[in-house]
N, C-alpha and C positions, 0 to 999 in steps of 0.2 A: 504493500500500500504506500502511495506517495506520502512523504512526510516533509513538511515545510518548516524551516527554522528561520526566525528573524534575528538580526544582529544589530547591536548598538556599539560594538567595539570595532571601530574602523580598521585598525591594523589587522585584527584577527580575520575580519571579513576579506580584506585584501589578500592575505596569505592563503585563505581558503579558495577564493575564486580565480585568482590570477592564472594558475596553471590551466584552468578550464577555459578562460578567455583567450589564452595564448594558442588554443587550437586553431583560431583564425583571428589573428591580432587586428588585421585591417577591418574586417567586418565588425569586430567588437570594439571599435575605437570609442564609440559613445559610452559604452559601459566602463571602459578603462578610464575615461575622463572622470566619470562620476566616482568610481572607486578611488581614483588617485587623490581626490580632494581630502579623503580621510585616512589614506594609507599610512602616513607617518605618525598619526596621533596628535599632530599639532592642532588640528581642528576637530573638535568633538562632533559626533554625529547628532544633529538637532533632533528633537523628539518627533518632528513631523516628517523626517526623512525615513523612507522605507528601504531597507536592505534585506533581502531574503534569498534563500537557496532551497531548491527542491531536491530531495533525496529519494532513492528507491525504497527506503524503509527508515525506521526510526533508529536502527543500529548505528553505533558511533562511526563505523567504517563503511557505511552504505555509500553506494555510487551517487555522485553528484549528477543530477539530470538537467538542471537549468537554474537560471538566476533571474531575479526581478529587482528593479531599483526604481525609486521615485523620489525626486527632489521637487516639492511643490514650488511654483505652480505648474511644473512640467508634467507631461503624461507619464504613465507607468511604462518603463522600458523592459522588454523581455529579451532574454539571451538564450537561444537554443533550447527552449524547454521541449516543445513538441508534444503532441498527444495529451495524455492525462496530466502531465506536469504543468501544461498551460492552465488547465482548469484549476488545479490545486493552488498555483501561484496567484492567479487572478482572484479566486475566492478568498484567499488569505489577505491579499492586498485590499479587497473590499471590506474585510473585517477591520483592517487597520485604519481605514479612512476612506472618504468619498474619492472616486476616481473621475478625472476630467477627460481621460482618453487613454490611448495605448499606442506605443510605437514598437516596432520589431520587424523582423523579416516577415514577408507578406503572409505566409501561411500561419505563422504564430500569431500575428496581430489580428488576422481575421478570426481565428479560432478564439482568441482571448476576448475579442469584442462580442462574439456570439455567446460566450459564457456570461458576460456582463448583461447582455440583453435578456437572456433567459432568466437571470436572477432578479432583474429590476423592472423589466417591461419597457425599458427605454429604447432609444434608437442610437445609431452612430452614423457619422458621415466622414468621408475622407477629408483630411486637411491638405495633404500633399503626398504624392507618390515619389519616393526617393530612390536614387541609385548610388551605391558606394563605389568609388573608383580608387584605384591604387596606382602609384607611380614608383618605379625604381630607377628610372633614368630619364632625364629631360631631353626631349627630342626636337626642340625648336631653339632658335637664337632670339634673344630679346631684341625689341626694337629700340627706337629713340627713347632715351631717358635713363634714370638710375633708380635703384631701390635703396631706401634708407629706413632705418628704424625710427619709429615715432618718438617724439620728444614732448616735453611738457606743453610747449606752445601749440602742439597739435591737438590737445585733448578736446577742446570745444568742437573743432571741425570733425574729429573722429566720432564724437558722440552724436553729432547731427547725421553723419553718414551712416553710422550703425543703425540709427533709428530709421533712416530711409531704406537701408538694406532690408531690415525686417518687415517694413511696411510693404515692400515689393515681394519679398520671398515668402512671408507668412502673414498676409494681411489679417487673417482671422485668428491667428495664434501667436502673435508677436510677443516675445518675453518682456516682462516688465523689469526695468532696471531698478534695483533697490538702493543703489549708491552710486558714487562717481565712477566713471569709466576707468578701468585700469589699462595702462599702456602696454602691459605685458603681451608680447607677441605681435603687436600691431606694426605694420610696415606701410610705407607710402611709396607709390611710383611717382617720380618727379621729373618734369620736362621743363627745361629752361627756368628752373627755380619755382615752378608752379606744381603743387600737388594735384594729380589728376585721377588717381585711383588708389584703393587701399586693399589690403588683405591681411589676414592674421594667421600666424603659424604657432601651434602649441604642441607640446608632447601629448600623445594619445595612447601610449603604451611603452613598454620597455624599448622597442625598436622602431616605433612608428610615430610620425608627426601628422597632425591634421591641419588642413588649411580651411579656414572659415571666413565669413564676413567679407567676401570679395565684392567690392562695390566701386562703380565708376559713376559720378554724377552725370545726368543726361547731357549736359553741354560738352562733355569730354568723350562721349561714347563713339563707337565705330571707328576708332583709330588704333585699336590693338593694345590699348594700355592695360586692360585687365589681363590679357594673355601674357604680356611682358611681365607684369607684376607677379602673377602666379608662377610663371616659368622661373623667374629669378628667385623667388622665395622658395620654391621647391628645390632648386639647385643648392641654395644656401643651407637648407635643412639637411639635405643629403650630405653635404660637405661637413656638417656638424656631427655626423656619425649615425644618423637615423638610416635604417635599412630601406624605408619606404615612406612616402607621403600618401595620405588619403584625403578624400573630400566627398561630400554629398552633393548631388545635383538633383534638381527638380526635373522629373521625366517629362513634364509638360513644357520645358524650356529647351528647344532643340539647339538654340544658339550656344548656350553655356555648355551643353553636352559636347557639341562639335569642337568648341574651343579647347576643352580639356583633353579630348582625344588627340588633338594636334600636338599638345604639349607632351603627351606620353602617358596619360592616365587611361587605365583599362578597367572595365566594369568587373566587380567581384561579388555583388549582391544587391538585391532590391528590398527596400523597406516600405512599410505603410505607416503613416502617422494618422491616427483616427481620433475623432472627437466624439465624446459621449453626450447624449442629451437625455435628461431625466424624463420619465413618463409624466405627462401632464394630466390633470384631472378631467 
């Protein structure tokens, strides 16, 4: 019988699930980022954060079957549960607190949503269909301009661009910033002293970096700046020792998918991000 355990000890949870996540580090980059926040114990696991693992039985050495994580206000993230482990994790997460939605590889997310619907009588709708891409070698030469790390004087601009990025990428599910923007990992593509595009690169696992928040303001688009920024940042991250870079794309955006293929990114998995809607009277 599937047995679910919850964890409030971040380092212990990281030690438990990291070998499991390493089965496919690129696909599990989101889970690695969540786990990484609490892995060294410097940040305590908040009481509203859900960290759980499903096992084949209640025995201490039972096989680990899947992982689920939630950091409000974001959706419940599923990692490789499959079959009955999906139901066990979603049901336990519902006991822990209300769920706003679910994200995971397509089959797992759909099954998890079905479990929630059966239990609540609610409905779900897709927020975005995502594809995970991985790069191990940059295949294009950057165009005019240079990549530079963000500095304090860029903070206000980056905050505005980040807000614009999420408004375009996730108009119905944009995350709410609870504090000032951190400059960690942000880079700008600059042409003749003018910042024209941004991208962010962060650790996403022991051997993998993730690139997020790729944004070019409308007045600077269609000049290859985002391609150059992502290519240069990907190359820099590989030079720092990461074995690969990963990123998510919206499958409904053929332009960005084509851009990343030219740089050298290759698809490795598809995700669904689904929003839950409570039953109305």
